[in-house]
N, C-alpha and C positions, 0 to 999 in steps of 0.2 A: 844594586845600588839603591841607597835610601834617598828618598826625596826630602829635601829640606823645606819645612813649612815654617815660614816666619811667624813669630808671635809678636803682635803689636802691643804697645804699652797699654792700650785700652782693654785688650783681652786680659792682660795680667791684672789690671785694676779691677775689672769686672769680677774676675774669679776671687780676688782678694776681698772684695766687698761682700760677696756671698759667704765666704768663710768667716769674716768678721761678724756678719749678721747672725750666723748660726752659732758662733761661740758666745756672743752676747746673749742670745736667746736662751741657750742652754744654761749659762751661768746664772742668769736672772731667774729662771724657773727653779733651779736647784736652791738658790739662796732664799727665794720667796717661800719655798715650802718648809723651811726651817721655822720652828716655833719662835715667836717673838715675845720677849719679856723686857720690860723697862726696869732699869736699876738706878739707884741713887746711892750716894756715899753719906754715911751718917757722921756724927761728930768725931768718932774715932777713926774715920777713914775706911771703914769696912763697907763692902757692897751689900745692899739689901734690895729685895724686889720692891718696885714702886707700883703696886697694883692700884693705888689710889690716885695716880697721876691722871690729869684730865685727858691726856691723849691715849691712855691705855686702852679704853674701850674701842676707839675707832681704829687703832693700830692692831689690836688683838682680835676683835670680834667682827666688826663690819666697818669698812671705810666710808662708804656712802651708799645711796640707794641703787646705784648702777654697777658698783664694783664690790667684789668680796675683798677681804684683806689680802688674799693671795694675789689677785689681779692688781690691786693697788701697789703692793710691794714689788711685784714683777715690773710694773711700769716705772716705779721709782728707780729700781736698779738699772733698767735699760737706759733711762735718761742719764743717770750718773755715769754709766759706762761710756755712753756715746758722746755726751756733751760736757760732763763734769758737774752739771747742775740739775736740781729738781725743785719744783715749787708746787705748793698746794694751798688753796684758800681754806682757812679754818672757819667752818660755819658753827655758830653758837646758838643756843636757845635763849629764851628771855631771861633766864637766871645766869647766863654766862657760861654754861656748861658746853663743852665741845660735843657737837652732834655728828659732824661728818667732815671729811677732807676731800676737796675737789681738786684734782691734779690739773696742772697746766704744763704744756710743753715748754722747755727752756727757751726756745726760739721766739715764743710769744710774750716773754716777760723781759721787762727792762727795769733794772734796779737803779733808783735815784737816791742821792743823799740830800736830805732836806737841810735848810739853814740851821735847824735846831740840832742837827747831828743824827737824827733818826733816819732809818731807811724807809723808802716807799717803793712798793712794787706796782709797776704799771703793766697791765695785761692787755694785749691786743691780739685777739684770736680770730679776726675776720667777722664773727657774728656779734660779739660784745666786746666792750672794753671797760676796764675798771681800774681803780687805784686803791690799794690796800696798804694800811700802815703795817709796820713790822709785826705787831701783835695779831693781825688778821691773816698772816701768811706763814706757812711752814716752809722754810728754805734749807736745802742741803747743798753743800759744795764739796766736791771731791778734792782731796789734796793734790796740788800740782807739783811737778818737778821744777827745779830751778830753770830749766830751759823753757818750759811752758810759761812760767811766770815772766821771764824775760821777753818772750815773744809778745805777751799781752802788754807789757810795759812799753814796748817799742811801737805800739799802735796797731799791732796785728791782732787777729782774733775775730771771732764771729760777731760779738756784740757791736763792735765798731762798724762793721759792714752793714749790719741790720739797722743801726741808728742812721747811717747815711742813706740807706734805701728808704726808710720811713720819712726822713726829712725831704727827700726828693719827691716822694709820693704825695706828701702833704702840700708841698709847693706847687706840684702839678695840678692838684685838686682845687687849689685856691684861685 
């Protein structure tokens, strides 16, 4: 006679989380290892390589002093897979050239729409906080399905909960 071992829902969730984490890690490593080239469309609509794009050097050669482009793109893909968003601060030299990209985790970033219609990125990561205009931040968003977009429109979603938590924390600190 076989013994019946009940599987609780937390066991199923735990095993699914490890499977998801492994799949995301594998996918991000594979895609990050593929060579990256930037392209643009010319007046005729044909694609041509854009090696002179200001972001080309940091995306193709080295992202910042602490990360290779592989590590940067791997982190970017993981964030996009797990949360649907990725943000990086664009650092420039005195002439305005892009020198590096500093990544931020999506849960540390809050996007605000200014009265002028421009976007502003507020970053709170525990150690530092900062506000960057749209030109100083590289932002990617994964396309959502209709169901995900409806959930966000109904007030659900991660950013709403984070915003409420931050408001409560600020009120408690005051």
